[in-house]
C-alpha positions as CSV (number, residue, x, y, z in Angstrom):
1,M,92.7,-15.3,-65.9
2,V,95.3,-18.7,-67.1
3,G,94.4,-21.1,-64.1
4,R,90.6,-20.1,-63.4
5,D,88.3,-23.2,-63.7
6,A,86.3,-23.3,-66.5
7,S,83.4,-25.5,-66.3
8,D,80.8,-24.3,-68.3
9,G,80.7,-23.3,-72.1
10,M,79.3,-24.2,-75.4
11,V,79.5,-27.1,-77.9
12,G,79.4,-25.8,-81.4
13,F,78.8,-27.9,-85.1
14,A,79.3,-26.5,-88.1
15,F,79.6,-28.6,-91.8
16,A,81.2,-28.1,-94.6
17,S,82.1,-28.9,-98.6
18,Y,85.0,-28.1,-100.0
19,E,86.8,-30.1,-103.3
20,G,89.8,-32.5,-102.1
21,G,91.5,-35.8,-102.1
22,N,93.5,-37.0,-104.7
23,K,91.9,-35.4,-107.6
24,A,90.5,-32.1,-107.6
25,A,87.2,-32.8,-108.6
26,N,86.4,-34.7,-105.8
27,V,84.7,-32.9,-103.2
28,T,84.9,-34.0,-99.4
29,K,81.8,-32.9,-97.1
30,A,82.7,-32.4,-93.9
31,A,81.1,-31.8,-90.2
32,S,82.1,-31.0,-86.8
33,L,82.0,-30.8,-83.3
34,V,84.1,-28.4,-80.6
35,K,83.6,-27.9,-77.3
36,V,84.9,-24.5,-76.0
37,S,84.8,-24.1,-71.7
38,S,84.6,-20.9,-69.9
39,E,84.0,-19.7,-66.5
40,T,80.7,-18.6,-66.6
41,D,77.0,-19.8,-67.9
42,F,77.0,-15.8,-68.5
43,A,79.7,-15.3,-70.9
44,S,78.7,-18.8,-73.1
45,R,75.5,-17.9,-73.6
46,S,76.9,-14.1,-75.0
47,E,76.3,-13.5,-79.1
48,A,80.7,-13.1,-78.5
49,F,80.8,-16.6,-77.4
50,S,78.8,-18.1,-80.0
51,K,80.0,-16.6,-82.9
52,L,84.2,-18.3,-81.4
53,V,82.8,-21.2,-81.2
54,T,80.7,-22.1,-84.2
55,D,83.5,-19.8,-86.2
56,L,86.1,-22.8,-84.5
57,A,83.6,-25.7,-85.2
58,A,83.6,-23.6,-89.0
59,T,87.3,-24.5,-89.0
60,A,87.4,-27.7,-87.9
61,A,85.5,-28.8,-90.5
62,F,87.1,-27.2,-93.6
63,T,90.7,-28.0,-92.0
64,G,89.7,-31.7,-90.8
65,T,91.0,-31.3,-87.6
66,S,90.1,-33.1,-84.4
67,E,92.6,-31.9,-82.2
68,P,92.8,-29.0,-79.4
69,Q,96.3,-28.1,-80.2
70,E,96.7,-28.7,-83.9
71,L,93.2,-26.5,-83.9
72,M,94.9,-23.5,-82.3
73,T,97.9,-23.5,-85.0
74,Q,95.4,-23.2,-88.0
75,S,94.3,-20.3,-90.0
76,I,90.6,-18.9,-89.1
77,V,88.0,-19.7,-91.5
78,G,87.0,-16.4,-92.7
79,D,90.3,-14.5,-92.3
80,P,93.4,-16.5,-93.2
81,T,95.9,-14.3,-92.0
82,S,94.4,-15.0,-88.4
83,T,95.0,-18.0,-86.7
84,V,92.8,-19.8,-84.3
85,K,95.1,-18.7,-81.1
86,V,95.0,-14.8,-81.9
87,V,91.2,-15.2,-82.4
88,M,91.5,-17.3,-78.6
89,D,93.5,-14.5,-77.2
90,D,91.3,-12.0,-78.3
91,A,88.1,-13.9,-77.3
92,I,90.1,-13.9,-73.6
93,L,90.7,-10.3,-73.6
94,A,87.3,-9.1,-74.7
95,I,85.1,-11.4,-72.2
96,R,87.5,-11.5,-69.7
97,E,87.6,-15.5,-68.3
98,N,89.7,-18.5,-69.2
99,L,88.0,-19.6,-72.5
100,Q,90.0,-23.3,-73.5
101,I,89.4,-25.7,-76.4
102,V,88.7,-28.7,-74.7
103,E,87.4,-31.3,-77.4
104,A,86.9,-31.2,-81.5
105,A,85.5,-33.9,-83.2
106,T,84.8,-34.4,-87.4
107,L,83.2,-36.4,-89.8
108,S,84.3,-36.7,-93.0
109,T,83.0,-38.3,-96.6
110,T,83.9,-38.2,-99.8
111,R,81.5,-40.3,-101.1
112,T,78.3,-38.5,-103.0
113,D,75.4,-40.5,-101.6
114,S,76.7,-39.9,-97.9
115,I,74.7,-38.3,-95.5
116,L,76.1,-36.0,-92.9
117,V,73.8,-34.2,-90.5
118,G,74.1,-33.1,-86.7
119,Y,71.7,-32.0,-83.8
120,V,72.6,-29.2,-81.1
121,H,70.7,-29.3,-78.1
122,N,69.5,-26.1,-75.8
123,K,70.6,-24.0,-78.2
124,S,72.3,-20.5,-78.0
125,I,69.6,-17.6,-78.1
126,A,73.0,-16.5,-80.3
127,S,73.2,-19.0,-82.7
128,F,70.9,-22.3,-83.7
129,E,75.0,-24.0,-84.0
130,A,75.8,-23.8,-80.5
131,G,74.4,-25.6,-77.3
132,T,75.7,-26.9,-74.5
133,A,75.7,-30.5,-76.1
134,A,75.5,-32.2,-79.9
135,A,75.8,-34.7,-82.0
136,M,76.7,-35.7,-86.0
137,V,76.0,-38.9,-87.8
138,K,77.5,-40.1,-91.5
139,L,74.7,-42.3,-92.9
140,H,75.5,-44.3,-96.2
141,P,72.5,-45.4,-98.1
142,L,72.7,-49.0,-98.9
143,S,70.9,-50.3,-102.4
144,T,68.0,-51.0,-100.9
145,T,66.9,-47.9,-99.8
146,K,64.1,-45.7,-101.1
147,L,64.7,-42.2,-99.1
148,S,65.4,-39.7,-101.2
149,P,68.2,-37.7,-99.6
150,D,66.1,-34.8,-97.5
151,E,64.3,-38.3,-95.8
152,I,67.6,-39.6,-94.9
153,T,68.4,-36.2,-93.0
154,D,65.6,-36.3,-91.3
155,V,66.2,-39.5,-90.3
156,G,69.9,-38.7,-89.3
157,K,68.6,-35.9,-87.4
158,K,66.7,-38.0,-85.5
159,L,69.2,-40.6,-84.6
160,A,71.6,-37.9,-83.6
161,M,69.0,-36.3,-81.3
162,H,68.8,-40.1,-79.7
163,I,72.4,-40.1,-79.2
164,V,72.3,-36.8,-77.5
165,A,69.6,-37.9,-75.0
166,A,71.4,-42.1,-74.5
167,N,74.7,-40.7,-74.8
168,P,76.3,-44.3,-76.3
169,I,79.9,-45.3,-76.7
170,Y,80.2,-47.1,-79.9
171,V,78.0,-47.5,-82.8
172,S,77.7,-51.8,-82.7
173,P,79.9,-54.3,-80.5
174,A,81.9,-55.2,-83.0
175,D,83.5,-51.3,-82.3
176,I,84.2,-53.0,-78.6
177,P,87.9,-53.0,-78.1
178,A,88.6,-56.3,-76.9
179,E,90.3,-55.5,-73.6
180,V,87.6,-53.6,-72.6
181,L,84.9,-56.5,-73.4
182,E,87.3,-59.0,-71.6
183,R,87.7,-56.4,-68.6
184,E,83.3,-56.2,-68.6
185,Q,82.5,-59.8,-68.9
186,A,85.5,-60.5,-65.9
187,I,83.9,-58.1,-63.7
188,L,79.9,-59.8,-64.3
189,T,81.6,-63.2,-64.3
190,E,82.5,-62.5,-61.0
191,T,79.6,-60.2,-59.9
192,I,77.3,-62.8,-60.9
193,A,79.6,-66.2,-59.1
194,A,79.3,-63.2,-56.0
195,E,75.9,-63.5,-55.4
196,P,74.4,-65.7,-53.1
197,K,71.6,-66.6,-55.2
198,N,74.1,-68.1,-57.5
199,A,76.1,-70.0,-55.6
200,K,75.1,-73.7,-56.7
201,K,74.0,-72.8,-59.9
202,P,76.1,-74.6,-62.3
203,P,78.8,-73.5,-64.9
204,H,76.3,-73.7,-67.9
205,I,73.9,-71.6,-66.3
206,L,76.5,-68.5,-64.8
207,E,77.4,-68.5,-68.5
208,K,73.6,-67.7,-70.1
209,I,73.0,-64.9,-66.9
210,V,76.3,-63.3,-68.0
211,S,75.8,-63.4,-71.5
212,G,72.1,-61.5,-70.7
213,R,74.1,-59.4,-68.4
214,M,76.6,-58.6,-71.3
215,R,73.0,-57.9,-73.8
216,K,72.3,-55.0,-71.3
217,Y,76.0,-53.9,-71.4
218,Y,75.7,-53.5,-75.0
219,E,71.9,-51.8,-74.6
220,E,74.2,-49.4,-72.5
221,V,77.3,-48.3,-74.9
222,C,76.7,-49.5,-78.5
223,V,73.7,-46.9,-80.0
224,L,72.5,-49.7,-82.9
225,Q,72.0,-52.1,-79.4
226,Q,69.5,-49.5,-78.3
227,S,65.6,-48.4,-78.2
228,H,65.3,-45.2,-80.3
229,M,63.8,-42.7,-78.0
230,T,63.1,-40.2,-80.9
231,V,61.0,-42.1,-83.1
232,E,57.4,-44.2,-82.8
233,D,57.4,-47.2,-80.7
234,N,60.8,-47.0,-80.4
235,P,62.2,-49.7,-82.7
236,K,65.6,-51.0,-81.9
237,I,68.0,-48.6,-83.7
238,D,70.0,-51.3,-85.8
239,K,67.1,-53.3,-87.0
240,Y,64.8,-49.8,-88.2
241,L,68.1,-48.2,-90.0
242,Q,68.3,-52.0,-91.6
243,G,64.8,-51.6,-92.9
244,L,64.7,-47.8,-93.8
245,G,68.0,-49.5,-96.2
246,L,70.7,-47.2,-94.3
247,E,74.1,-48.3,-92.8
248,L,75.7,-46.3,-89.6
249,V,79.2,-45.5,-90.6
250,A,79.8,-43.7,-87.2
251,F,78.5,-40.7,-84.9
252,E,80.2,-38.4,-82.6
253,R,78.8,-36.2,-79.3
254,L,79.8,-33.3,-76.9
255,S,78.3,-32.4,-73.9
256,I,79.7,-29.4,-71.5
257,S,77.8,-31.8,-68.3
């Protein structure tokens, strides 16, 4: 079965809370996403496959592992005598398809007021924690917030839903690597200068056009610059969160497609 194309699959989500850190009293909260590929949609929708994906996500959350190869060496949650590799090998034999851990992502915090929450899209009938796409967010409440933890969780879930749909890459423009920004700006500058309608425009006007196009680029790739798809009136997410007294610290998104 090795070498056969594995283009279907599922993304699993899991949350964990455990003691850790430098002091025994420290409690780490963690969430994870794990993407496992299969050869057919039929296999990926099976109960056995859904359980495999959610078990792997739980293992990633408890171990803080986000590298597929490292995850393979971890003891599976619920059975310390068995590793992820053994469970994967058994699943391949049972399902009779080429299965692979493609990606994994984790978020964690030791702050008691931090909120980790996820959303799973197009859920498997066998598990609410496995689907074709998923996202998770880490929110910190600011001193100005009046929201309860449950209300912040609801805000986070709607934000994760938006992230699944919009597929941003970064939290804010400040998170975009300098080389990526430079390349994008160079491409836009060259493209705009080459447009016939801009041939006679002075440099300072061309710079303004480039700045406008860069703002559109930020809206495409930065979640805080986007209009919220799952909130009434579609407010800008950065202003929406500021108004609620919340900070989006990080997010992760995985998808089969």
